[in-house]
C-alpha positions as CSV (number, residue, x, y, z in Angstrom):
1,M,-37.5,-17.5,-40.1
2,D,-35.7,-20.4,-38.4
3,K,-35.8,-19.7,-34.7
4,K,-33.8,-22.6,-33.5
5,Y,-31.5,-21.4,-30.8
6,K,-28.3,-23.1,-30.1
7,K,-26.8,-22.4,-26.8
8,L,-23.6,-20.6,-27.3
9,L,-21.0,-21.9,-24.9
10,V,-17.8,-19.9,-25.1
11,G,-15.1,-21.7,-23.2
12,F,-11.5,-20.9,-23.2
13,S,-8.4,-21.6,-21.7
14,L,-6.9,-25.1,-22.0
15,T,-3.4,-25.0,-20.6
16,A,-0.1,-26.6,-21.2
17,A,2.0,-29.7,-21.7
18,I,3.4,-33.1,-20.4
19,I,5.3,-34.9,-17.6
20,S,7.3,-37.8,-16.0
21,A,7.6,-41.6,-15.7
22,P,5.2,-44.6,-16.6
23,T,2.9,-46.7,-14.5
24,T,-0.3,-48.6,-14.6
25,I,-1.8,-46.8,-11.7
26,F,-5.0,-44.8,-12.5
27,A,-5.7,-41.3,-11.2
28,T,-8.3,-42.8,-8.8
29,A,-5.4,-44.3,-6.9
30,F,-3.7,-40.9,-6.4
31,K,-4.8,-39.4,-3.1
32,D,-4.3,-35.8,-4.4
33,V,-6.2,-36.2,-7.7
34,G,-9.8,-37.0,-6.9
35,G,-12.6,-37.3,-9.3
36,S,-13.5,-33.6,-8.9
37,H,-9.9,-32.4,-9.8
38,W,-9.9,-30.3,-13.0
39,A,-7.2,-32.5,-14.6
40,Y,-8.6,-35.8,-13.4
41,S,-9.4,-37.3,-16.8
42,A,-6.0,-36.3,-18.2
43,V,-4.1,-37.7,-15.3
44,E,-6.1,-40.9,-15.5
45,W,-5.4,-41.1,-19.2
46,G,-1.7,-40.6,-18.6
47,A,-1.5,-43.2,-15.9
48,G,-3.6,-45.7,-17.7
49,N,-1.5,-45.5,-20.8
50,K,1.8,-45.7,-18.9
51,I,2.7,-42.2,-19.8
52,T,3.1,-41.0,-16.2
53,S,3.4,-42.2,-12.7
54,G,2.9,-41.1,-9.2
55,Y,5.1,-41.0,-6.1
56,G,5.8,-43.7,-3.5
57,D,3.4,-42.0,-1.0
58,G,0.5,-42.5,-3.4
59,S,0.4,-38.9,-4.6
60,F,0.7,-37.5,-8.0
61,K,1.7,-33.9,-7.0
62,P,-0.2,-32.3,-9.9
63,N,1.1,-28.8,-9.1
64,N,4.8,-29.7,-9.3
65,V,6.6,-27.9,-12.1
66,V,8.1,-30.1,-14.9
67,T,11.6,-30.0,-16.3
68,E,12.5,-30.3,-20.0
69,E,13.7,-33.8,-19.3
70,E,10.4,-34.8,-17.9
71,F,8.5,-33.2,-20.7
72,I,10.6,-34.8,-23.5
73,S,10.4,-38.2,-22.0
74,M,6.6,-37.9,-21.7
75,L,6.2,-36.6,-25.2
76,I,8.3,-39.4,-26.7
77,R,6.7,-42.1,-24.5
78,T,3.3,-41.0,-25.6
79,Y,4.1,-41.7,-29.3
80,E,6.9,-44.3,-29.1
81,G,6.3,-46.1,-25.9
82,E,8.8,-46.7,-23.1
83,Q,12.5,-46.3,-24.0
84,K,15.1,-48.2,-21.9
85,A,18.4,-46.7,-21.2
86,A,21.5,-48.8,-21.9
87,S,24.0,-49.6,-19.2
88,G,25.8,-46.4,-18.2
89,E,23.3,-44.1,-19.8
90,R,21.1,-41.6,-18.1
91,W,17.5,-42.7,-18.0
92,S,16.4,-40.0,-20.4
93,D,19.2,-40.5,-23.0
94,P,17.1,-42.7,-25.3
95,F,14.3,-40.1,-25.3
96,Y,16.7,-37.3,-26.2
97,K,18.2,-39.5,-29.0
98,I,14.8,-39.6,-30.6
99,A,14.1,-35.9,-30.0
100,K,17.5,-34.9,-31.6
101,A,17.0,-37.3,-34.5
102,N,13.8,-35.5,-35.3
103,N,15.5,-32.1,-34.9
104,Y,13.3,-31.0,-31.9
105,P,14.6,-27.8,-30.2
106,V,15.8,-29.2,-26.9
107,G,18.2,-27.3,-24.6
108,S,21.5,-28.2,-22.9
109,N,20.1,-28.3,-19.4
110,R,17.7,-31.2,-19.0
111,N,16.8,-30.2,-15.5
112,A,15.7,-26.7,-16.4
113,K,12.1,-26.0,-15.9
114,I,10.5,-26.0,-19.4
115,T,8.4,-23.0,-20.5
116,R,5.1,-22.9,-22.4
117,G,7.0,-21.1,-25.2
118,A,9.5,-23.9,-25.5
119,V,6.7,-26.5,-25.5
120,A,5.0,-24.7,-28.4
121,E,8.2,-24.9,-30.4
122,I,8.6,-28.6,-29.7
123,I,5.0,-29.5,-30.4
124,A,5.1,-27.6,-33.6
125,G,8.1,-29.7,-34.5
126,T,6.2,-33.0,-33.8
127,Q,3.7,-31.8,-36.4
128,G,6.4,-31.3,-39.0
129,K,6.7,-27.5,-38.6
130,N,9.7,-25.3,-37.7
131,F,8.3,-22.3,-35.8
132,T,9.9,-20.4,-33.0
133,G,8.9,-17.7,-30.5
134,D,5.6,-16.0,-31.2
135,N,5.1,-17.9,-34.4
136,A,5.2,-21.2,-32.6
137,I,2.6,-19.9,-30.2
138,K,0.5,-18.7,-33.1
139,Y,0.7,-22.1,-34.6
140,M,-0.7,-23.7,-31.5
141,L,-3.5,-21.2,-31.1
142,V,-4.5,-21.1,-34.7
143,N,-4.8,-24.9,-34.9
144,G,-6.5,-25.2,-31.5
145,L,-3.6,-27.3,-30.1
146,A,-3.6,-25.2,-26.9
147,G,-5.3,-22.2,-25.3
148,G,-4.0,-19.3,-23.4
149,K,-3.8,-19.0,-19.7
150,T,-5.5,-15.6,-19.5
151,S,-6.7,-15.3,-23.1
152,N,-6.3,-17.1,-26.4
153,T,-3.8,-14.6,-27.8
154,V,0.0,-14.6,-28.0
155,D,0.2,-12.4,-24.9
156,G,-2.4,-14.5,-23.1
157,Y,-0.6,-17.7,-23.8
158,K,2.1,-16.7,-21.4
159,G,5.0,-18.3,-23.2
160,K,7.5,-17.6,-20.4
161,D,5.5,-19.4,-17.8
162,T,6.4,-22.9,-16.6
163,L,4.1,-26.0,-16.6
164,T,2.8,-28.1,-13.8
165,R,2.4,-31.9,-14.0
166,A,-1.3,-31.6,-14.4
167,E,-1.1,-28.9,-17.1
168,A,1.4,-30.9,-18.9
169,L,-0.8,-34.0,-19.3
170,V,-3.8,-31.8,-20.3
171,F,-1.6,-30.2,-23.0
172,I,-0.3,-33.3,-24.6
173,K,-3.6,-35.1,-24.5
174,N,-5.2,-32.1,-26.3
175,V,-2.6,-32.2,-29.0
176,L,-3.3,-35.9,-29.6
177,D,-7.1,-35.4,-29.6
178,K,-7.0,-32.4,-31.9
179,T,-4.5,-33.8,-34.5
180,G,-5.3,-37.5,-34.5
181,N,-1.6,-38.0,-35.4
182,T,0.0,-41.1,-33.8
183,D,3.4,-40.7,-35.4
184,L,6.1,-38.1,-34.6
185,Q,7.0,-35.9,-37.6
186,T,10.5,-34.6,-38.2
187,R,11.0,-30.9,-37.7
188,P,12.4,-29.2,-40.9
189,T,15.9,-27.7,-40.7
190,T,14.6,-24.4,-42.1
191,P,11.8,-22.2,-40.8
192,S,8.3,-23.0,-42.0
193,D,6.3,-20.6,-44.1
194,T,4.4,-18.3,-41.8
195,V,1.7,-17.7,-44.5
196,E,-0.4,-20.4,-42.8
197,L,-0.4,-18.4,-39.6
198,G,-1.8,-15.3,-41.3
199,E,-0.8,-11.7,-40.5
200,D,-3.8,-11.2,-38.1
201,K,-4.9,-14.7,-37.3
202,V,-3.7,-14.6,-33.7
203,P,-3.5,-11.0,-32.4
204,L,-1.0,-10.0,-29.8
205,G,-3.7,-8.9,-27.5
206,G,-7.3,-7.6,-27.3
207,I,-9.3,-10.1,-29.4
208,E,-9.8,-13.5,-28.0
209,V,-9.5,-16.5,-30.4
210,V,-11.3,-19.7,-29.4
211,D,-11.0,-22.9,-31.3
212,G,-9.0,-21.7,-34.3
213,Y,-8.9,-18.9,-36.8
214,N,-11.9,-17.7,-38.8
215,A,-11.6,-14.7,-41.1
216,S,-15.3,-13.6,-41.1
217,L,-15.7,-14.0,-37.4
218,E,-12.5,-12.1,-36.7
219,A,-13.9,-9.2,-38.8
220,V,-17.0,-9.2,-36.6
221,A,-15.0,-9.4,-33.4
222,K,-12.9,-6.4,-34.5
223,K,-16.1,-4.4,-35.0
224,L,-17.3,-5.4,-31.6
225,N,-14.0,-4.7,-30.0
226,A,-13.9,-1.2,-31.4
227,A,-17.3,-0.5,-30.0
228,V,-16.7,-1.8,-26.5
229,S,-13.0,-1.5,-25.7
230,G,-13.5,2.1,-24.5
231,L,-16.2,0.9,-22.1
232,G,-13.9,-1.5,-20.3
233,F,-14.9,-4.7,-22.3
234,S,-13.2,-6.7,-25.0
235,A,-14.3,-9.0,-27.9
236,G,-13.4,-12.3,-29.4
237,Y,-14.9,-15.2,-31.3
238,N,-15.4,-18.9,-31.1
239,T,-15.0,-20.7,-34.4
240,G,-16.6,-23.9,-33.1
241,Q,-19.7,-22.1,-32.1
242,K,-19.6,-19.8,-35.1
243,A,-20.1,-16.7,-32.9
244,A,-18.4,-13.6,-31.8
245,F,-18.7,-12.3,-28.3
246,I,-17.9,-9.5,-25.8
247,Q,-16.6,-10.2,-22.3
248,T,-15.6,-8.4,-19.1
249,S,-12.0,-7.8,-18.1
250,S,-12.2,-11.0,-16.0
251,G,-13.3,-13.1,-19.0
252,S,-17.0,-13.4,-18.3
253,V,-18.9,-13.5,-21.6
254,I,-21.9,-11.2,-21.5
255,M,-23.0,-11.3,-25.1
256,S,-22.6,-13.6,-28.1
257,Y,-23.6,-12.8,-31.7
258,S,-24.1,-15.0,-34.6
259,D,-25.3,-14.3,-38.1
260,T,-26.6,-17.1,-40.2
261,T,-28.7,-15.1,-42.6
262,T,-26.7,-16.3,-45.6
263,G,-27.9,-19.8,-44.7
264,G,-31.6,-18.8,-44.6
265,S,-31.6,-18.4,-40.8
266,T,-31.3,-15.3,-38.7
267,Q,-29.1,-13.1,-36.5
268,V,-29.0,-14.1,-32.9
269,V,-27.9,-12.0,-29.9
270,S,-27.5,-13.9,-26.7
271,M,-26.9,-12.2,-23.3
272,S,-25.9,-13.6,-20.0
273,A,-24.6,-12.4,-16.6
274,M,-26.4,-9.1,-17.0
275,L,-27.9,-8.8,-13.6
276,D,-26.3,-7.7,-10.3
277,A,-26.9,-10.6,-8.0
278,K,-27.0,-8.4,-4.9
279,T,-29.5,-5.9,-6.1
280,D,-31.3,-8.0,-8.7
281,T,-31.1,-5.2,-11.2
282,V,-29.6,-4.8,-14.7
283,R,-26.0,-3.8,-14.7
284,P,-25.9,-0.5,-16.6
285,D,-22.3,-0.8,-17.7
286,R,-22.9,-4.2,-19.3
287,L,-26.2,-3.1,-20.9
288,K,-24.4,-0.1,-22.4
289,A,-21.7,-2.4,-23.8
290,V,-24.3,-4.7,-25.3
291,L,-26.2,-1.9,-27.0
292,A,-22.9,-0.5,-28.3
293,A,-22.1,-3.9,-29.7
294,M,-25.5,-4.2,-31.3
295,G,-25.0,-0.8,-33.0
296,A,-21.7,-2.0,-34.4
297,M,-23.5,-4.9,-36.0
298,G,-26.0,-2.5,-37.6
299,L,-28.8,-3.5,-35.2
300,P,-31.2,-1.0,-33.6
301,N,-30.0,0.0,-30.1
302,G,-32.1,3.0,-29.1
303,S,-34.1,3.6,-25.9
304,D,-36.9,1.3,-27.1
305,V,-34.5,-1.5,-27.5
306,K,-32.9,-0.8,-24.2
307,A,-36.2,-0.9,-22.4
308,A,-37.2,-4.1,-24.2
309,I,-34.0,-5.8,-23.2
310,T,-34.4,-4.6,-19.6
311,K,-37.9,-6.1,-19.6
312,G,-36.6,-9.4,-21.0
313,L,-33.9,-9.5,-18.3
314,E,-36.6,-9.1,-15.8
315,D,-38.2,-12.3,-17.1
316,A,-40.7,-10.9,-19.5
317,S,-40.4,-11.8,-23.2
318,T,-41.5,-9.3,-25.8
319,T,-41.4,-8.5,-29.5
320,I,-40.7,-5.0,-30.8
321,K,-40.2,-3.3,-34.2
322,S,-37.3,-0.8,-34.3
323,G,-35.2,0.6,-37.1
324,G,-37.1,-1.4,-39.7
325,V,-36.5,-4.8,-38.1
326,T,-38.3,-7.0,-35.7
327,L,-36.6,-8.1,-32.5
328,E,-38.0,-11.1,-30.7
329,I,-36.7,-10.8,-27.2
330,L,-36.9,-14.1,-25.2
331,A,-36.3,-14.3,-21.5
332,V,-34.4,-17.5,-21.1
333,S,-33.4,-17.6,-17.5
334,Y,-32.1,-15.4,-14.7
335,G,-30.1,-12.6,-16.3
336,R,-30.2,-14.3,-19.7
337,V,-31.9,-13.1,-22.9
338,V,-31.9,-14.2,-26.5
339,I,-32.8,-11.8,-29.3
340,Y,-33.9,-13.1,-32.8
341,V,-33.6,-10.5,-35.5
342,D,-36.1,-10.6,-38.4
């Protein structure tokens, strides 16, 4: 049995889109975007590539909301470079000419605050797709071009929310990194075929989808969700990590599950955040959810397994046989256990 354990990191939430005028100033020069700022690297990238600029007082104002005009100019500038307005033109006119020539769905009010949903439609257009509404959001999530604000679902994407300057740069940089495309595509005049989105590829709620759609992992996540939803937990899956997971209502992952038996390896159950920091005891609600999830996967989850997991969470590794299988329960660190199934 291959007992290599790969640490399952389930990370989500990426956020949104793009922003205003060019400069050669780096983020280190912005007094309000220090090296510890969550969007520091994206702001540095944007400034260094003359995609965005700061303000006269040396600030970047990362929490300011962006308008459609700012977003469109940043999007076009990212791919096509700076565009100079002719005499008598508004500064953003040349950017809008390119957007309209490519059939991107821009509005009539350039100064309106752009929404995450509108950005999804525009970005889909830059990739040669014509999707609107929820389908545009599904396209973003399925292809890993963006993540949700509260969960990687259509509801969690929060399409009606606006974007900040920092979120905007993170969003556009992610699209470039994920697609590798350096050329803008023309948006078709007719809607694109939704078959590539799949009927259930991005659920409206409940199941979290991280790093793109995967049919087999979704099937596992659905089983987990059915087992734990009534206990106050939800399920999801991470395609990049090839694992399904269950999480708390606040998004804290407490169990990851992977099954590589078809490749000659094993089933692995990884648990974390299982102890109450104040009392240093196992949290019964979380243990109950984990046992329910294990049962949904056809794994033993009786009192003997419960006791062994509790022992492991208390930093004592053990191996037991239950239900015809061997469970090697390894104490990894405080409140963390890994189970290998033989």
